[in-house]
C-alpha positions in Angstrom: 17.9 23.7 -11.4 15.7 20.5 -11.4 14.5 21.3 -7.9 13.5 24.8 -8.9 11.6 23.4 -11.8 9.8 20.9 -9.5 9.1 23.6 -6.9 7.6 25.8 -9.7 5.6 22.9 -11.0 4.3 22.2 -7.5 3.2 25.8 -7.2 1.5 25.7 -10.6 -0.3 22.4 -10.0 -1.5 23.4 -6.5 -4.5 24.8 -8.2 -5.5 21.2 -9.1 -5.8 20.5 -5.4 -7.5 22.5 -2.6 -4.9 24.8 -1.2 -4.3 25.3 2.5 -6.5 22.3 3.3 -6.1 19.1 5.1 -3.0 16.9 5.4 -4.6 14.5 2.9 -4.6 17.2 0.3 -0.9 17.8 1.0 -0.2 14.1 0.6 -2.2 14.2 -2.7 -0.1 17.1 -3.9 3.2 15.4 -3.0 2.1 12.2 -4.7 1.2 14.2 -7.8 4.5 16.0 -7.9 6.5 12.8 -7.4 4.4 10.9 -9.9 5.0 13.6 -12.5 8.8 13.5 -11.8 8.7 9.8 -12.3 7.1 10.3 -15.7 9.6 12.9 -16.7 12.6 10.8 -15.7 11.1 7.8 -17.4 10.7 9.7 -20.7 14.5 10.3 -20.4 15.1 6.6 -20.0 16.1 6.8 -16.3 14.5 3.6 -14.9 16.2 4.0 -11.5 14.8 7.6 -11.1 11.3 6.4 -12.1 11.5 3.9 -9.2 12.9 6.6 -6.8 10.1 9.1 -7.5 7.5 6.4 -7.6 8.5 5.3 -4.1 8.2 8.9 -2.8 4.8 9.2 -4.6 3.7 5.9 -3.1 4.5 7.0 0.4 2.3 10.0 0.0 -0.4 8.3 -2.0 -0.8 5.6 0.7 -1.0 8.3 3.4 -3.7 10.2 1.5 -5.6 7.0 0.9 -5.5 6.1 4.6 -6.9 9.5 5.4 -9.6 9.5 2.8 -10.6 6.6 0.6 -10.6 7.3 -3.2 -10.8 4.8 -6.0 -8.5 6.8 -8.2 -5.9 7.0 -5.5 -6.2 3.2 -5.0 -5.6 2.6 -8.7 -2.7 5.1 -8.7 -1.1 3.1 -5.9 -1.3 -0.1 -8.0 0.5 1.6 -10.9 3.1 3.2 -8.6 4.0 -0.3 -7.2 4.3 -1.6 -10.8 6.5 1.4 -11.8 8.8 0.7 -8.8 9.0 -3.0 -9.7 9.9 -2.3 -13.3 12.1 0.7 -12.6 14.2 -1.5 -10.2 14.5 -4.1 -13.0 15.8 -1.4 -15.4 12.6 -1.5 -17.6 12.3 2.2 -18.1 9.6 2.0 -20.8 7.3 -0.2 -18.9 8.0 1.7 -15.6 7.2 4.9 -17.4 3.8 3.6 -18.7 2.8 2.7 -15.1 4.1 6.0 -13.8 1.9 7.8 -16.4 -1.1 5.8 -15.4 -0.5 6.5 -11.7 -0.1 10.2 -12.5 -3.4 10.3 -14.3 -5.2 8.5 -11.4 -3.6 10.7 -8.8 -4.6 13.8 -10.7 -8.2 12.6 -10.9 -8.2 11.7 -7.2 -7.4 15.4 -6.4 -10.5 16.7 -8.2 
């Protein structure tokens, strides 16, 4: 069920990013989807899942950043790394705050 929700969310948010475009846009979308999932899990207190989704988001955010420099994506990467660090330590609240900041920056990068 969760995967269906994420797939639906990805379809809905694809309007935030240019559709059918470059690989960078696909990486931006995947970073966005995983950062959002990190926030959702963090709000449920799942520190380990914040870290897991933040790692996936980081992979895509770094790929997007390599293809096209963007200050918001760079800042998102900083917050994703902090979310991973705190998530791995079991600090769900702090990890979630970093995931939220990363999500906002990644969203702004896609505009």
